[in-house]
SEMI-127338 format. One record per atom (N, C-alpha, C, CB): x, y, z; residue in three letters. Coordinates in steps of 0.001 Angstrom, whole numbers, plus 524288, in hexadecimal, padded with zeros to 5 digits. Glycine has a CB too. Example, Ala and Ser with C-alpha at 12.3 -4.5 7.8 and 13.67 -1.06 7.14 Angstrom:
BEGIN
833867E9C681E78ala8300C7EE6C81E78ala833907F31C81E78ala82C2C7EE8782356ala832327F73681BA8ser835667FBDC81BE4ser832648001E81EBEser837047FDAA8165Dser
This chain:
BEGIN
8032F7FB5580000met800008000080000met8035D804EF80000met7FC607FFFC804B0met807BC804C6802C0ile80B2C80952802EAile80D5C80A627FD80ile80FA48087F806DEile80EC8806457FAA5leu810BE807047F555leu80C82809717F1E2leu8129B801C47F2FFleu807B5807C77F283thr80368809FD7EF7Athr802DC80FCE7F094thr7FE43807257F0B7thr80358811597F56Eleu80302816E57F6CEleu8079F819F47F492leu802CB817907FCC4leu80C43817B27F4CDleu810E481A437F290leu8105F81ACE7EC9Fleu815E4817277F3EEleu80E49816D57EA1Aleu80D75817177E472leu8095481B317E320leu80BCF811B27E24Bleu8057E81BC27E682ser8018681FD67E5BAser803FB825427E618ser7FD1681F497E9C9ser80776825F47E9D8val80A3582AF17EA60val80D9D82BED7E592val80D9582B007EF67val80FF7827CA7E38Amet81301828417DEB7met80F9382A427DA3Fmet81573822F27DD3Fmet80AF3828207D9DBmet80758829CE7D5BCmet8059282F6E7D698met802948262A7D581met804BD830DF7DB7Amet80339836417DCA2met8079483A107DB17met801E6836D97E27Bmet80C6C8389D7DC4Eala810DD83BE57DAC8ala8112483C5B7D4D7ala8160A839A37DCF6ala810288380B7D229gly81025838277CC75gly80BDE83BAB7CA54gly80F7F832AD7CA4Egly8074583B777CCB1leu802F483EC67CAE8leu80432844907CBD6leu7FDD583D417CDBBleu8069F845B57D047phe8082984B227D146phe80C4F84CE97CD63phe80A3384BBF7D6E5phe8101A849977CC45leu8142184AFC7C867leu811B484BD37C30Aleu8185C846B57C81Aleu80DC5848BD7C1C9leu80B08849637BCC9leu8088B84ED07BC80leu806CE845147BC14leu80606850657C0AEleu803B38559B7C0E3leu807E6859D67C09Fleu800728563D7C5E0leu80BFC859367C39Aleu8103285D117C3ADleu812C385D917BE57leu8144685B9C7C7C4leu813EE859327BBDEgly81661859557B6B8gly812ED85BE37B2A8gly817C3853E57B4FCgly80DE285A817B2B4gly80A5285C9A7AEC6gly808D48623E7AFB1gly80581859617AE94gly80744863797B473val80567868BD7B5A5val809EC86C807B693val801D8868A27BA69val80DE386AB47B951gly8121D86E387BAD4gly8165A86F007B6D0gly8148286C4E7BF97gly8174A86B117B390phe81BB986B757AFF6phe81A3186B617AA39phe81F728671B7B0FBphe817158679B7A89Aval81591867697A318val811CD86BE07A1DEval8130B862137A1BEval80E4486CF07A560gln80A928714B7A511gln807BE8718479FD4gln80D65876687A602gln804DB86D5E79EC9asn801AC86D2A79A0Fasn7FC0186C7A79BB0asn80377868A779657asn7F88086EE9798D8tyr7F2E886EC3799EDtyr7F0D28692E79A30tyr7EFF7871D0795CAtyr7F32E8659279755lys7F15D8602479736lys7F17285DA879CA5lys7F4BB85CEE79377lys7F4EB85F797A005phe7F54485D467A544phe7F0DA85F2E7A8CDphe7FA8085EA07A7AFphe7ED9D862B17A6DCphe7E938864B27A9DEphe7E411862557A818phe7E8FA86A967A972phe7E44E85E0E7A539ser7DF7D85BBD7A32Bser7DBC085A047A77Bser7E0CA8571D79FB9ser7DDCF858957AC05ser7DA5E856E67B04Eser7D94285B4E7B42Bser7DCCC852497B330ser7DB5385FF27B325ala7DA63864677B6A2ala7D4DE866837B5D0ala7DE7A868C77B5AEala7D2DD8695F7B9ACpro7CDB186BB57B90Dpro7CD9A86FA07B486pro7CC0586E677BE22pro7C915870497B239lys7C879873DC7ADCClys7CA3E8795C7AF39lys7C2C7873F57ABF5lys7C93287B0D7B409glu7CABA880467B5BFglu7D09F8810B7B574glu7C8D68813F7BB4Bglu7D38B87CF37B6A1val7D94187D3F7B66Dval7DB1C87CE07B0C8val7DBC2878DE7B9C4val7D8DB879447ADC7arg7DA6A878B27A847arg7D97F87DB37A533arg7D76D874327A5BCarg7D570880937A69Aasp7D430885657A3BFasp7D851889A47A46Casp7CEF4887777A585asp7DB2A889A07A8C1val7DF0088DC57A9B6val7E4A588C247A8BAval7DE8088FA37AF36val7E58D8871C7A7F2val7EADD885357A70Eval7EC44885DF7A147val7EB6587F5F7A8C0val7F0CA8883C7A024pro7F25D888C779AABpro7F3B48837A79843pro7F70F88C7B79A36pro7F3588832379317val7F45C87E367905Dval7FA0187C6C7914Cval7F34C87ED178A70val7FDBA87FDF790C4thr8032F87EA679207thr8059288355794C1thr8065F87D3178D05thr809C3882587978Flys80CA48868D79A19lys8124B8861679860lys80C1F886507A039lys814F188A75797AFpro81A7788A307963Dpro81DB5887F479AC3pro81C8388FAB794B0pro82213885AC79967glu825838837F79D67glu827A1887D87A0E2glu82A0B8806E79AE0glu8278C886E67A5F4arg829CA88AA37A9A7arg82FBA88A527A989arg827BE8899E7AF3Darg831B6885C17A830phe83759884FF7A7AAphe83839880D77A389phe839EF883697AD01phe83CD9880DB7A140lys83E1887D3C79D0Blys83DEF8779A79F0Blys8438187E7F79AB4lys83B238744979C4Agly83ABE86ECF79DB7gly8364686D8E7A16Dgly83FB386D1C7A019gly83311871667A2B3gln82EC38708B7A660gln82B1A86C3A7A487gln82BB2875957A728gln8298186C6879FA8his825D78687C79DA4his828598631579D8Dhis823FC869FC79820his82D53862C479C3Bala8301485DBA79C33ala8304085B6B7A1B3ala835B385E6179A07ala8314485EB77A588ile8314785CDE7AAF9ile82BDF85AD27AC6Dile832F3861517AEC6ile827D085D8B7AAB4gly8227B85BCE7ABC4gly821678566F7A98Bgly81E9A85FA97A995gly82320855827A4BDtrp8223E850567A25Atrp8255784C1C7A525trp823B88506B79C8Atrp829F784D597A6FAval82D06849867AA01val82A2D8483E7AF14val8329E84BA57AB30val8280A84C3C7B1A5ile8251284B5F7B677ile8204C847FA7B563ile823638509F7B8E5ile81D9D848EE7B110ile81902845D87AFAAile81A7F840287AEB2ile81653848257AACCile81EBE83F417ABEAile8208E839E57AAEDile821EB837337B00Eile82557839E57A73Aile8249C83A037B386leu825E7837C77B8AAleu820FD836977BBD4leu8297083B887BBBEleu81D0C839E97BB53ala818218390D7BE22ala81589834037BC54ala8146583DB37BD58ala815558333D7B732phe8130282E657B532phe8163D829AA7B6D2phe8128882E9A7AF34phe81B6982A347B6D4ala81ECE825E27B881ala81DE08249C7BE42ala824A0827447B796ala81D428289E7C172leu81C55827D27C707leu8171A825137C7F4leu81C7682D147C9F0leu81312826D57C541met80DEC824747C5F1met80DC781EE47C3C2met809BA827CD7C34Bmet80FFC81E277BF22gly81039818E77BCE2gly8139E815517C022gly812468191D7B750gly817DF8177A7C22Dgly81B59814697C585gly818A4812797CA69gly8200E8179B7C705gly81534815A17CC94ala81247813FA7D13Aala80EDE80F437CFFDala80EE28187E7D353ala80C6580F537CB78val8091180AEA7C9E7val80C72806137C8F2val805D980C4B7C4E8val810CC806CC7C63Eval814498025E7C518val816828000C7CA20val818CA8041A7C175val81830803537CDB4ile81A4E801597D2AEile816097FE717D5B3ile81C8D805ED7D60Dile81154800A67D5C6gly80CFB7FE0E7D874gly80BC37F8C17D612gly808218017B7D84Egly80BD47F87F7D0E8ala80ACF7F3897CE38ala80F3D7EFB27CF37ala80A1B7F46C7C84Aala8140C7F17E7CE92trp818A07EE157CF45trp818C17EBD37D4C8trp81DB97F11F7CE2Atrp817D87EF177D8B8his817D07ED3C7DE1Chis813887E92B7DEF2his817127F1D17E1E3his80EF67EA347DCE0gly80AA37E6807DD7Agly80B9D7E1647DAAFgly805A77E8E07DB7Egly80DD57E1AF7D5FBile80F0E7DCEB7D303ile813037D99F7D5F5ile811287DE477CD85ile817187DC207D7FDasn81B287D93D7DAD5asn8194D7D7167E00Easn81FCD7DCB77DBBAasn815247D9457E221asn813197D76B7E725asn80E217D4327E692asn8120E7DC017EAB2asn80CDE7D2B87E1CCgly808767CF3F7E0E2gly803267D1887E22Agly8092F7CA7A7E3EDgly8025F7D67D7E111tyr7FD5B7D8F47E225tyr7F8F87D65F7DF13tyr7FD967DEC17E0E1tyr7F46E7D6577E177thr7EFBE7D4827DECCthr7ED507D91F7DBDDthr7EBC27D20F7E2C1thr7E9557D7F57D8CBphe7E6977DC0D7D5ECphe7E48A7E03D7D9B0phe7E20C7D9B27D2B8phe7E2487DE887DDFFval7E0047E2387E1C6val7E4387E5A87E431val7DD107DF447E617val7E8B77E3707E56Egln7ECF77E68E7E7ABgln7EEEA7EAAB7E3C4gln7F1837E2FA7E959gln7EF967E9167DED9phe7F1197ECE57DADDphe7ECE87F1197DA55phe7F2077EA2E7D58Fphe7E8087EF687DA2Ftyr7E3BA7F3177D979tyr7E3AC7F7177DDDBtyr7DE797F0337D93Ctyr7E41F7F54F7E29File7E4127F8E67E71Eile7E8A37FCB27E6C8ile7E44B7F5D27EC53ile7ED4B7FABE7E57Earg7F1E37FE267E524arg7F1108026D7E114arg7F6C87FAF37E3CAarg7EFB1800EA7DC4Cphe7EF44804C17D81Cphe7EA9A8086B7D8ECphe7EECB801FE7D2DBphe7E65B806647DB20phe7E1CF809B47DC18phe7E31380DC37E044phe7DD10806627DDC5phe7E5BB80C2D7E462ile7E75680FE57E875ile7EAEE814077E622ile7EA1A80D097ED09ile7EEAD8125B7E2ECmet7F24B816177E08Amet7EF5E81A2C7DD4Emet7F648813387DD1Amet7EBB88186D7DA1Aleu7E8E181C167D6C2leu7E51381F817D9D3leu7E5F28191F7D291leu7E2A281D527DDCFmet7DF02820737E0EEmet7E1E98249A7E418met7DBD581CEB7E498met7E6828234B7E61Eleu7E99A827337E8E7leu7EB8782B667E51Cleu7EE468249A7EBB9leu7ECDB829D57E05Eleu7EE6C82D9E7DC63leu7E9D5831417DB16leu7F05E82AC77D764leu7E52D82F1F7DAABlys7E08D8324C7D989lys7DF5F835EA7DE21lys7DBC682EC67D857lys7DFF7834037E2E6ala7DF24837577E781ala7E31483BD37E794ala7DF96834167EC97ala7E7DF83ABD7E61Bphe7EBE483EC87E5B5phe7EA6B842C17E183phe7F14483C547E47Aphe7E885840DA7DD29asp7E6E1844447D8E3asp7E285847F17DAB7asp7E508840FE7D426asp7DE8E845CC7DD29val7DA1F848FD7DEE8val7DBB184C867E37Fval7D57C845727E080val7DE5484A5D7E74Cgly7DFA084D597EC00gly7E3EA851577EB42gly7E12C849BB7F035gly7E81784FCC7E8AAphe7EC838535A7E825phe7EC06856D57E35Aphe7F18F8504B7E7E4phe7EB2F8547D7DED6phe7EAED8579D7DA0Bphe7E60885B027D9E5phe7EB11854107D540phe7E1868587B7DA4Fasp7DCA285B5E7D9ABasp7DB8585EFF7DE4Aasp7D81F857917D8FAasp7DBA485CCD7E2FDtrp7DA2B85FEE7E77Btrp7DE6E863D77E901trp7D8EF85C687EC0Etrp7E32B861F97E9C5phe7E744865587EBDBphe7E992868FE7E7B6phe7EB91862097EE34phe7EB89866C77E376leu7EE2F86A127DF93leu7EA7786D637DC53leu7F15F866B47DBFBleu7E61C86B207DAB8leu7E29A86DE97D733leu7DEB2871617DA23leu7DFAE86A097D3CDleu7DC1286F2E7DDF8cys7D7E68721C7E099cys7D9E5875C07E4DAcys7D40486E607E2EDcys7DE398748C7E72Aasn7E04F877CE7EB5Easn7E55787A8D7E9D5asn7E13F874897F02Dasn7E6E087A187E4EAala7EBB287C887E2F4ala7F04987B507E690ala7EB00882847E270ala7F0948765C7E841gly7F4BA874AF7EBB9gly7FA17875B87E973gly7F42686EFE7ECF1gly7FD508781A7EC93phe802AC879847EB08phe802B587D197E641phe805E2874917E9E1phe7FE3287F317E4CAasn7FDC6882577DFFBasn8001187F707DB55asn8008E887A37E0A9asn7FF1B87A5E7DB20phe80170877127D71Dphe8000C878EA7D1A0phe7FFB5871767D7D8phe7FB12878E67D053phe7F97C87A7B7CB11phe7FA988803F7CA04phe7F3B4879617CA45phe7F949883C37CDB5pro7FA52889497CCABpro8002088A9A7CC0Dpro7F81488C857D0FEpro803908877E7CE58ser80922888AA7CDADser80AE7887AB7C817ser80C69885677D174ser80851884267C554phe809A1883147BFE3phe80603886027BC26phe8095A87D397BED1phe80131886D17BDC9tyr7FD388896E7BAA1tyr7FA7088D857BE03tyr7F938885637B859tyr7FCC18921C7BEAFpro7FA4E896167C20Apro7F4CE897907C037pro7FDB489AF87C235pro7F3CB8970B7BB2Aglu7EEAE898847B913glu7EA47894F77BAF3glu7EEDB898787B332glu7EB998906E7BD34cys7E77988CDC7BEFCcys7E5DA88DD87C4A7cys7E9488873E7BE67cys7E8A38913A7C76Farg7E7698922F7CCF7arg7E1AF893A77CDE1arg7EAE48967E7CF11arg7DF69897487CAD8pro7D9E7898AF7CBD9pro7D615894307CAD4pro7D86189D527C87Apro7D7A3890667C7B5ala7D41A88C187C665ala7D420887C77CA7Fala7D58F889D47C125ala7D7F9887C67CDF0leu7D868883A57D1DAleu7D503884DB7D696leu7DE1C882F07D387leu7D2E2880D67D8F0gly7CFC2881A87DDA3gly7CD1087CB27DF6Cgly7CBBC885DD7DCB2gly7CAC287D007E401his7C822878797E662his7C3A5876767E30Ehis7C61B879E27EBC8his7C141879E27E017tyr7BCC4878537DCE9tyr7BE3D874547D8B3tyr7BA5587D1F7DA5Etyr7C33F873B97D792leu7C4EE870017D389leu7C4F186A5A7D574leu7CA5A871707D19Eleu7C5068699B7DAA0phe7C570864437DC97phe7C0CB861047DAD2phe7C5D28643C7E292phe7C1FA85C957D893gly7BDF38590B7D6B2gly7BC60859FD7D112gly7B947859777DA11gly7BF2085D897CE6Atyr7BDBD85EB27C8FBtyr7BE41859DA7C588tyr7C1328631A7C6D8tyr7C1AE8564B7C6E8asn7C2A4851AE7C3B5asn7C12C84CA07C680asn7C8528517D7C21Dasn7BD1884CC67C9ABtrp7BB998482D7CCAEtrp7BA05843A27C92Ctrp7B728849827D05Ctrp7B7C1844BA7C4A8lys7B6358407C7C11Flys7BAFF83DAE7BEFBlys7B2DD8429C7BC99lys7BF10840997BDCAthr7C3F183E3D7BBE4thr7C66883AD97C018thr7C7D28427D7BA23thr7C69083CDD7C4E2his7C8C0839CD7C933his7C598834D07CA18his7C8E783D157CE3Dhis7C083835417C9EFleu7BD2B830AB7CAA4leu7BE0782CB97C640leu7B7638324B7CADCleu7BE8882E977C171phe7BF9E82B2A7BD03phe7C4CB8284C7BDCCphe7BFBD82E527B7E3phe7C8CB82B197BF96his7CDDA8289D7C096his7CD648244A7C4AAhis7D1D882CB17C263his7CAA9825627C8E5val7CA12821787CD0Eval7C72F81CAB7CB00val7C71F823CF7D1CAval7C31981D777C7EEval7C0358190D7C5B3val7C3BA815F37C1FBval7BB3F81AFF7C2C8val7C6ED818A77BEF4met7CA6D816007BB41met7CEE88132C7BE01met7CCA2819ED7B760met7D018814AE7C2D7phe7D41A811E67C5D0phe7D29880C2D7C682phe7D4F18147F7CB2Dphe7CD9980B1D7C72Aile7CBCC805CF7C862ile7CD5C801EF7C418ile7C5D4805C17C91Dile7CBEA802C47BF22pro7CD9B7FEFE7BB26pro7D3697FF5F7B9DCpro7CA7A7FFC67B639pro7D5A08040B7BA2Dser7DB31804A87B8F2ser7DE98801BA7BCD7ser7DCB280A727B8E1ser7DD4F8024B7C1D1val7E03E7FF947C5E3val7DF5E7F9B17C579val7DEA5801917CB5Aval7DAAC7F8217C40Fala7D99F7F2867C363ala7DCF37F0477BEFEala7D3C87F1947C23Eala7DD637F3127BAACleu7E0987F1417B64Eleu7E6567F0FB7B7D9leu7DFE87F4DA7B192leu7E84A7F50F7BA56leu7EDC07F5197BC0Aleu7EEC67F0C17BFF9leu7EF2C7FA6A7BE6Dleu7EB2D7EFF17C394ser7EBC87EBD07C783ser7EBC07E66B7C4F2ser7E7657EC2C7CBA5ser7E8647E5B27C123trp7E8197E0B87BE69trp7ED317DF9B7BB7Ftrp7E3787E0B17BA9Btrp7EF4D7E3937B8D5ile7F4487E2EB7B602ile7F8977E1817B9D6ile7F5C17E7F87B2F6ile7F8D47E44A7BE3Ecys7FCD67E3217C224cys7FC2E7DDAA7C470cys7FCB17E72D7C67Ecys7F75B7DBFE7C530thr7F6527D6C27C74Ethr7F8517D2937C385thr7F0607D6017C85Bthr7F7DF7D3827BE72leu7F9D97CFC77BAA1leu7FFC77CF307BADDleu7F83B7D16D7B536leu802727D33B7BCD5leu808257D32A7BD0Fleu80A4A7D0E57C226leu80A317D89C7BC59leu806D47CFE67C5E1val808877CDAA7CAECval80A587C81C7C9EFval804017CDCA7CF20val80EBE7C6BB7CC4Carg8110B7C1837CB9Aarg80E277BD687CEA6arg816B67C1847CD38arg
């Protein structure tokens, strides 16, 4: 269980790096596709680099974020395969990992960073979005979050089944 929690933290770090790389360094409108309409309306399509190589650094951060998140899944699978996990054990591990990641997404990204302008994260990169941020935005994407949670059920089942086939 401790490994599952550590892998969840790994995925959370990867998700934060993904946000940082996309919003803070690459700074392209495409990274705001899941943002509220109020924020998308004030964010420019592209922003010039603040320093040479900024966008390249952002893409490196994004690649590292995907590696970190994928690595957490691979480590979780590898550990379970080597320890003879059953389908249910794999399912519980991966479901907990994804649910904690979703809780981090809703609690930290949506509530803290977006609705409460925590650490002035978005406004430090996009000052023009400051007036659009506020508590009223919380829950703007509840249907998307609910869809993700529902899709976790078959996705985790498929991943667990594949891992179960690899158990010796």
